[in-house]
N, C-alpha and C positions, 0 to 999 in steps of 0.2 A: 214746698217744705221750708222750714226755717233754716237760715244760713248763719254761720258763725263769722265773727270778725277777728282778724289776727292781730296780735301785738308782739309776737316773738318771731316765729319762723315764717317762711313763705307758705303759700297755699297751693294746693293742687285741685284743679277742677276736673271732674270726670263725668261723662255722660250727661244726663239731664238734671243731675243734682250737683251740689257743691260740697266739696270736702274742704274744711278750713282748720287751721291750727289755732287753738284758742282757750280763752278762759270764760267767756260769756256768750250767750246766744243773742242773736239780733232779734228785732221785733217781728213784725209781720211782713217785712219786705219780701218781694219775690226774689227768686234766685238770680234773675237777670239784673234787678236793681242792686242786689248785694254785690254781684260781680263787679258792676261799674263802681260801686263805692269802694270796694277793696282795691281795685287797681286797673279797671278797664278790661275790655275783652269780652268774650262770650263763653258760655259753658263749654268745657272741653279744652280750653286754652290754659297753658301754664301761666301763673301770675307770680310776679316777684313780691318781695317784702314791701309792704306799705303800712304805715301807721295810720289808723283811721282818724279822720278829722272830727268825727262825731262819736261820742261814747255810745256803745251799744246799749239797747234797751233790754231788760230781762224778758225772757220768754215766759208768759204767764204759766205758773204752775211748775216750772222746771228751774232748778238752781236758784230758786227765789229766796231761800233762807238757809242758814247752816243748821245742822242737826244738833242744836244746843241741848244739853241734858240727856243725850242719847245714851251715854255710858251708864248714867244712873238708872234710866229706864230699863236698860238691858239687865242690870243687876237685880232690880225689883221684880222683873217679869221672867227671870231666868227659867227656862224649861217649862214655861206655862203656855206656850203657843198652842192654839187650837189648829187642828188640821185645816188646811186651806182647800178651796174648791177650784177646780179648773174653770176657766172662762166658759160661758155657755157655747161660745163659738168653737171651742177646742174639738179636735178630731181625736176622741178618746181611743179609737182603734189603733192610732199611730203611736200611742204612748204606753210605756211600761211603768206603772207606779212603783215607787220605792220609798222605804222609810227614810225620813229626813234625819241627818246626823244631829247630834246634840248642838253643834255649833250653829246650825240653821235654826233650831228651835229656841235658842237662847235669846233671840230678839223679841220674843213674845208676840210675833205677828203671824197672821194666818199664812202658812207656807205650804206649797206643793212641791214635792221632789219626784223625779222620775228620769226615765231614759227614752230617747227616741232612736231606735235602730236605723242605721243608714248604711249604704254600701261602703266598704273600705276603699274600693276603687270606683269612684263615681263615673269614670269613663267606660268601665266595663262592670256594671253592677253585679253580675253573677260570678265574676272571676275569683275574687279573694274573700268572699263572704261579707259579713257585716261587722260593724263596730257600734257600740251603744254610746250615744252622746248624753252626758249627764247634765241636768238643769235643776235649778232651784227658782221657783216663782213665788215671790212675796206679794200677796194681794193687798191692794189698797184698803184702808180701814173706813173710808167714807161711804156714804150711800151712793147708789147709782153705779153706772159703769165707770171704769177707769178712764181718765183723760188720755192716757197713753201707757205703754210699757217702756220703761227705761232699761235698755240693754247695756250692761256694764261689762267691759272686757279688761282683764288684769294686765295684759301685755306679756312681757317675758323676753323671748320665748322660754318656756319651760315651767313657769309658775302656773298654779291652778287658780282660776277665778273664784270658785266656790270656797276654797280654803282661805282665801283672802277677802271674804265677804265684808269684813269690818271696814275695808276701804270704801266699798260701795255705800255702806250705811253712813260713813262719815260724810260723804258728799250728798247723798240723797235721802238720808233717814228722815229729814224734815219735809219730804215731798210725798211720803207714802200714804197720806190721807186721800190723795186724788190720783196717784200714779202707782201702777204695779212696777215691781223691780224684778228683772230677769237676769239671772247669772247662768252662764253656760261654760263648762269646762271644754276647752279646745281638745280635739282628738289627740290622744297620746299623752295627755296630762291629767292630773287629778283623778277624778272618777270616770273619765272617758277613755278607758282602756290605756292607762298610763304605760308608757314604754318602760320596761325594766330590764336593763342590761347590767347584770351584777357588777362586773369589773368596772364599768364606766360609772355606775351609780355610787359605788362605795370606794372608788379610788384604790383598788387592790392590784392594779397592773399599770405599767407605763401607758401614758395617754394614747400613743399611736396604736399600741396593741389592743387596748380596751376599745378604741374607736373602730378598729377593723373587726374585732369580735362582735361588736354591736351591729355593724353593717351585715355581717354574716348571719347573725341571729334574726334580723328583720327580713333578710332576703328580698323577695319581690315587693314587700310592703314598705321598704325603706323610703321610697319616694312618694308615699301616699299620706304624708303628714304636713303638706304645705298649706299656705294661706288660701289657695284656690279650693282645696277640699274643705278647709275650715269654713269658708264662706258658704259653701253648699250645705254643710252641716248646720250652720247657724240658721240658714233659711228654712231648712227642714224643721228645726225646732220651732221657729216663728210660726210656720204654717200649721204645725201640729197643735200649737196652743191657740191658734185662731186669731192672731193679731195681723191686721192688714198692714200696719206700719209700726215702726218702733223708733224711739229716740236712742241713738247709738252713741255711747260714751266710751272712750278708751284713751290710754296714754302710752307713751314709749312704744314698744313693739306692737301694741294694740293698734297703732296707726296703720300698720301693714294689713291687719285683719279688716279694719274699716275700709281701707282702699280696695281690698279684694272684694269685699261685700258690695260696696257702692258701685263698682264698675259692672257687677253682675246683676244686682238686685236693687238698683237705685229707687225703683218705684215703691219699694217697701220701707223706705226711710222717711220718717217725719222730720227728723233733724239729726245732725251729726256734731259731736264735740270730739276733736282730736287734740289732746293735750300733749305738747312736746313730742309729736309722733315720729316714728320711723316709717319710711315708705320708699317708694320708687326713686325719689330724688337722691336718696342716700346710696343708691346702687351704682351711681356713676363714679367708679373708683378713680378714673383719671382726674375727674373734677375734684373729688374729695382729697386725693393725694396732693394735687396742686395747692389746694387751700391749706393743707397741712404744712407744705414747704414754706409758704408765706407766713402763716400764722405762728408756727412754732419758732421760726427764726426770730420773729418780732417778739415773741414771749420771752425768749432768753435775753434778747437785747434790752428790752424795756426793764426787765427785772434787774439786770446788771446796772443799767444807767441810773436807776433809782437807789442803788446801794452806794454809799460813800466809798466803801472799801473796794467793791467790785469795779466801779467806774474808774477808780484810780489805777487799778492793776490791769484792767482789760479795756483799752481804749477803742478797740475794734472788735466787738463781740461777734458780729456776723462772720467776719473772716476767721476768727478763732474757732467758731463752731464748725465752719466748713472744713477747716484743716483737721479738726478732731475727727470728723466723719471720714475724711480721706484716710487718715492714719489708721482708724479702726477697720475700715474697709480692707486695707492692705495688710494690716497686722493686728488681728484680733487679740484681745488681752484675756488671759486665763490665769486663775489663781484662787487662793482661799482668802476669805475675809469674814469679819464678824457682822452678823445682821443686827438689827436694832435691839434684839434681846440678848446679844452677846454670844450667840451661837455661831460656830464656825460653819461657813457655807462655801461650797465650791462654785465658782462663778466663771462663766464664759461670756465675755462682752464682745459680740461681733456687731456689724453695722445694724442688723435687724434689732438686736437687743438695745443698742444705743438709741435708735430712733423711736422704737415702739415702747420701750420701758423707761429709759432715763429721761428722754426729751418729751415724749408725748403725754406723760402723766395720766394714763388712762383711768386710774382709780384714785386720783387726788394725791399723788406722791410729789407734792409741790416743793418740798425742800431741796430736791435734786436740782431744780432750775437755778437756784442761786449759787450752788456749789459746782456746777458742771464745768464752767470755764476754768475755775481754779484746779479742778481735778485734771482737766485736759493739759493745763500748763505743767502740772506735776508730772504727767506722763511724758511730756516732751523732755523733761529733765531726767527721765529714767526712773521715775517713781510711780508705779502703777497702783500703789496701795489706795490712794483716795478714790480713784475710779472704781476699783474692785469693791471698796466699801459701799459706794453708792449702789452698785449692782447687787451686793448682798442685802442691803437694806430694802431694796425693792423686791427681792427674790420671791417669785410667784410661781407656784406649780399648779398645773391643771388637774392634778390628781387630788381628790378630797372625798370624804364620805358625805354623800348627799342625803343619807337617811332613807326613809320610806319614799319610794318614787311617787306616791300619791300626794 
C-alpha cells in the first residue's frame, strides 16, 4: 500500500500497514522503505517526529489537483444527478437501497445511497439487534472501472460525514473522474441511527443530569458506539460494496477511526491519509499532562516577556503563575463579573477552572494569557475583580441546543 510522509505530528505504525499523519501521499515506495525514510524501525514500531529530507511524490490519481470550479459546477448541475449504479462486485443482498437526500444529488454526479444492516453488538450479534449504517457512494465519471474508492471520514466525534459531504468534495472533487468517493456515517451519528437524548441534545437540563439520563436511555447499548464497532461497520460497508481495498482519508478524531480500522483490517487499505489525527498516543494522560505543565508555563512566560508592560511588572512569571495556582487551590475565588457582552455572570474559579479554562486556552481564548499575571497580582492585593472578569469572559457552559441530532 502507499504510505504517507509526516510533516507535523509523529506517526504510528500498526500491523502490516503504515498509518501516518500528513498532507501528501508518497510515491510507490513499499511500507518498509517508507518506514525507514520516516524515521527507521519496522512496521509495528512507534516512530517519533521526523521531517522528511525528500519531498513526497503525489500518488497518481489521488490528491493530484484541487477541485477548482466545483462550487460553480454544483450550482449549474444542482439536483440533476442521475441515479448511480452499485459496483458490479457489490453484494446487493447486503444492501438496503435508499433515496438520496437533496444534498447528495446537488453535486450532479451519479450517486448511490443506502444502508448496510450490521449487529449493534458485534461481539454478540444476536443480543441487541441491528443498526443500519448509512452510506453515500459517488461513482467516478470516467470510462472503465474506478482506480479506487476514496473513503472519507469527517471525524468529530459527533458530526456526520454525509451531512458534511462538501468537505470531501473540496478535497477530492477533482479526482472523481477516475475514483469513487465513499462517505459513511459512523453509528450513532447522522443517518446511521443517530443517538437522540433530548435533554442532552437540546440543553434543557444540567449537564450531569442530562448525561445520566442519556446513559439510562441507552442502557446496554451505551458502550456499543466505540471506534472498534465503527471499524467493523466500515468494513461491512466496504465488503457489501465489493471493494477489496480503499484509500482512507480522515482528520481530527477520524484518526481514531483510521487507527481502529487499520489494526483490524489493514489488508483492505490501499493507502491512508490521517490529517492532524487523534489516536492512541493522545490517550496517555500522564504524558499529555506533563507536556501541558511544561508548555503552558512557557506560554505564559514568553507572552509576558514579549510585552514591555508585563515584563516590567512581572520579572518572574513562572513563580507568579505557580503561586497563583497554589492560592486558587487553597482559596477558590467566587463572585459576579461581566462577560465580554456586558452580561453579569456568576463565576467560580477553582484550580481546575484556572488551569483548564484561563491558562489552557482550549478554544482560543488567548487574551487571558497576557492578563493572567496582572489579575493574579491584583488578587494578592485583595482585589479579585480582574480574575473574575477573565473567568466571566471565558464562561462556557456544556448545555446548549444541538438541534436535529442527525
